[in-house]
Structures are given as C-alpha cells and as structure tokens.
C-alpha positions, -999 to +999 in steps of 0.1 A: +185+378+272+167+368+304+159+395+329+160+394+366+177+360+367+198+354+398+227+341+378+230+371+355+261+393+360+275+425+346+313+425+342+333+457+338+368+469+343+376+494+371+358+511+400+347+540+378+329+517+354+312+499+383+301+532+398+285+543+366+267+509+361+255+509+397+239+543+392+224+534+358+209+500+367+176+516+379+170+527+344+186+498+326+173+469+347+155+480+379+155+445+394+192+439+388+212+431+419+240+456+424+261+428+440+261+412+406+282+440+391+317+426+390+346+450+384+381+436+377+406+461+389+438+447+373+452+462+340+459+433+316+474+458+292+505+458+313+530+433+327+532+395+327+499+380+317+509+343+313+489+337+345+468+367+357+458+348+388+495+348+400+493+374+427+530+380+429+533+386+392+504+410+391+510+429+424+529+459+409+504+464+381+474+460+404+487+486+428+505+513+408+500+539+436+516+517+463+542+544+471+517+572+475+521+585+511+484+594+513+474+558+510+475+536+541+484+500+541+449+488+550+434+505+520+459+488+497+453+454+512+415+459+509+418+470+473+438+440+463+415+416+482+385+431+464+401+423+430+410+387+439+375+381+453+360+394+421+382+372+400+371+341+419+334+351+415+337+348+377+332+310+383+297+316+397+286+335+366+260+316+344+251+345+321+271+376+315+270+411+301+305+424+295+309+462+293+339+476+275+351+504+253+369+501+220+394+529+226+416+515+254+438+484+257+428+478+294+392+471+286+400+453+253+424+430+271+399+425+299+372+416+274+394+389+258+404+374+292+369+372+305+354+358+273+381+332+272+375+322+309+337+321+305+338+302+272+351+271+289+316+267+305+298+276+273+275+302+290+256+330+272+279+361+269+265+395+258+286+425+249+280+462+254+305+483+235+309+519+244+322+543+218+307+567+192+272+581+197+253+610+180+253+642+200+216+645+194+210+614+215+218+633+246+184+640+262+185+670+285+151+660+299+164+625+308+195+640+324+175+664+345+152+637+357+181+615+366+197+643+386+165+650+406+163+613+415+192+615+440+217+638+456+246+649+435+283+651+445+310+669+425+347+665+430+371+690+414+409+694+414+407+721+441+404+710+478+390+744+487+363+741+460+355+706+471+350+717+507+327+745+496+306+723+474+299+699+503+282+728+521+262+742+493+225+734+488+218+705+464+201+726+438+232+747+434+255+716+433+231+702+406+234+733+385+272+732+388+273+695+379+251+702+348+274+730+337+305+709+341+289+680+322+277+703+294+311+719+291+328+684+290+305+672+263+310+704+242+347+700+244+345+663+236+324+671+205+349+699+194+377+674+195+358+647+175+368+641+139+332+631+132+308+660+130+278+657+153+293+627+171+307+621+206+332+595+215+338+577+248+371+559+254+361+541+286+329+529+302+337+548+334+336+582+316+301+577+304+273+594+324+248+569+338+220+586+319+238+580+286+245+543+292+210+532+280+220+543+244+248+516+244+229+491+265+200+489+239+226+480+213+240+450+233+244+418+214+251+382+222+286+370+211+286+341+187+307+310+192+329+323+164+334+357+180+342+341+214+368+318+198+384+347+180+387+367+212+401+337+231+427+331+203+438+368+205+442+365+243+463+333+239+484+350+213+491+380+236+499+356+265+524+337+243+540+370+232+539+383+268+553+417+259+556+444+286+526+463+272+495+460+251+483+491+232+457+502+207+475+503+173+454+514+144+422+505+163+434+470+173+449+458+206+485+447+200+515+436+220+542+464+222+575+470+238+581+489+271+594+519+251+563+522+229+551+554+245+585+570+250+586+594+220+551+607+228+560+613+264+593+630+255+575+654+231+554+665+261+583+673+285+588+711+290+621+728+285+618+744+320+614+725+352+577+717+359+556+691+377+556+657+361+518+660+363+519+685+334+537+660+311+513+632+322+483+653+313+498+663+279+508+628+270+473+614+279+456+640+257+480+633+228+475+595+230+437+599+234+437+617+200+451+585+184+424+563+200+447+549+226+435+557+261+461+547+288+463+552+326+481+582+342+502+558+363+514+540+332+527+573+318+543+581+352+561+548+353+574+555+318+586+589+330+606+572+358+621+548+333+631+576+309+647+594+338+667+563+348+678+559+312+690+596+311+665+606+284+649+633+306+660+650+338+642+643+371+650+675+389+631+666+421+620+631+427+587+623+444+564+594+452+537+609+429+537+629+397+523+658+417+555+658+438+580+651+410+595+678+388+611+671+354+625+689+323+640+681+290+677+671+289+697+703+286+666+724+293 
C-alpha cells in the first residue's frame, strides 16, 4: 500500500471512530492528512436502504436524538450536513482503507455499502478489521508514552466529576484515565469467552495506542471479496427489512421486532428510568456478538409501549427522562 499519497483515504463509521483514528495517525502514518479521515454518520443497519443518498428517507435514522431538548437546531443541521458532505467525498477517493469491526451490524453494513460504491471505479481497497486481540499485546510502555504526548481529557457520567476533572492538574487526570482504561480492559477480559483475549465490538471503543495492532494486519480486498460484499449489500437492499443485525456472526436482515424479547426481559417490575433497561439490553446483546446503538433500543422501547407490551409510566424525550415498568408490575 502506498504511503503519503494525497489520494489515500481512511473510511470509518461514526465520530468516535474518527476521533480514535485522528489520535492514532501519528503512530500509524505520521504524514497522513487528518482531513482524509472520512466518517459516515448514518446507520445502514436501520431503515430504508434502497437509496442511502435519499435525505428524506434517511433523516430519522441519521438524527435519532432529534427530540432531545438539549440539542439546538443548528447542531442538528450541521451534523446532517457533515454526513452528506462526507458521502459526496467518497467520489474523490482513489485508494481507501476501510476500518470496521465484526461485532456490529452498523459497521458491517457500512463496509458493504462503501466497498460496493468504490468498486465501480476499481480502486485499491484495504480493510482493517477490529475484533479479538491477545491481552499480552497491550503495551503499558506504549500507553504511557502516548499519554505523555498530549493533554488528556476524561468524561464521566457525573457532571460534578467532569467539572472537577477539568480543573485538576494533567498528571492527576492522566493517572485517573489510566485507572479507568485498566479497569475497562480487565472487565472486558473477564467477560471474554476466550482466555487471555480481549474483544472490541466497534472501532470507536479501541484506544488509539491499541489500533496499531489491527492496522499491521490490514489486507487488500480481492476482486472476489469485493464482489461478495457488493452482492450481500444488494441482497439487503432488495430485502429492505426494517433492521439488519448480527445473527450467528453474520449480518442479516431482520424484522422490526427482532430485539423485543431481549428488551422485555430487561424491563424491571418496578418503575425505573428507561436508561436502566437500555443499558441492560445493550449488555445482553453485546454478549451475543451483536452491538447495537442505545437509540435503537430506545426506539424499540417506544414501539413496545405503543403496542401495550410494556408500560410507559412517564414519557420523555430521552431515555433519561422516561420511566417504564413491566405490564402489571
């Protein structure tokens, strides 16, 4: 693969993935232009995919948080515009590295769409698949060196703690970030069915210092592989089911009710925030190798409430504001 070429692009799915790649590029390819990291923001695992350039058809999926009162209209418009600009820029790509994970339908569908679109111009396409890695590959020395290279920011679920962390000296914030990452990796390893291995379901959840492990294993997709991915994309377009999901390790078209039983099993007897059910359902699905978005689970909760299969006690624009319980709970 050529290095430093002006027509080389990295393609990923979501802002989190783009942020990780932007931070890791100094180690991976120091001369690589950060403007050539293209992140598609749409989720092709949901909704009508017959024409993903149809803005009206994709609006609801592209902006799942549109009703959140904390988001102003300008932010929403800018977010959508960013995605459509990125989609147009795929036509200027002359060589691509596509970053994706095997454990979620969003990135699997994105991979198939992008490969199909680029294949028409017969350009070189490389793939970096994020997934399993040996725990021993985590180099503490490399992590410490990376953290010393720039300032560190940590965001937690507590606004008070976030405010405090902004005022603390960097060496304390770094130590706190290290402890959080170590704890996360230890928990991830405990949940792994493979001893001594760690699994990542999305590109965006991989620390920038770990990405070189996967980048070194990149490979150029053959014509046969590209044709197979395009065929699968066309099949899913023809089926055009409401959802695509990871079923036994493969992305498949599924019904809108596919996640209902899993979600219902996570709804408490007593009234509680919908956020609790969202978190439980995400964890349960993650164990099956099917990573989905929190907003997809939230939209399913709304549909289950409308169908009378769970009780929405207090409605709300977000799952933080909504409270729910089991029927008869």
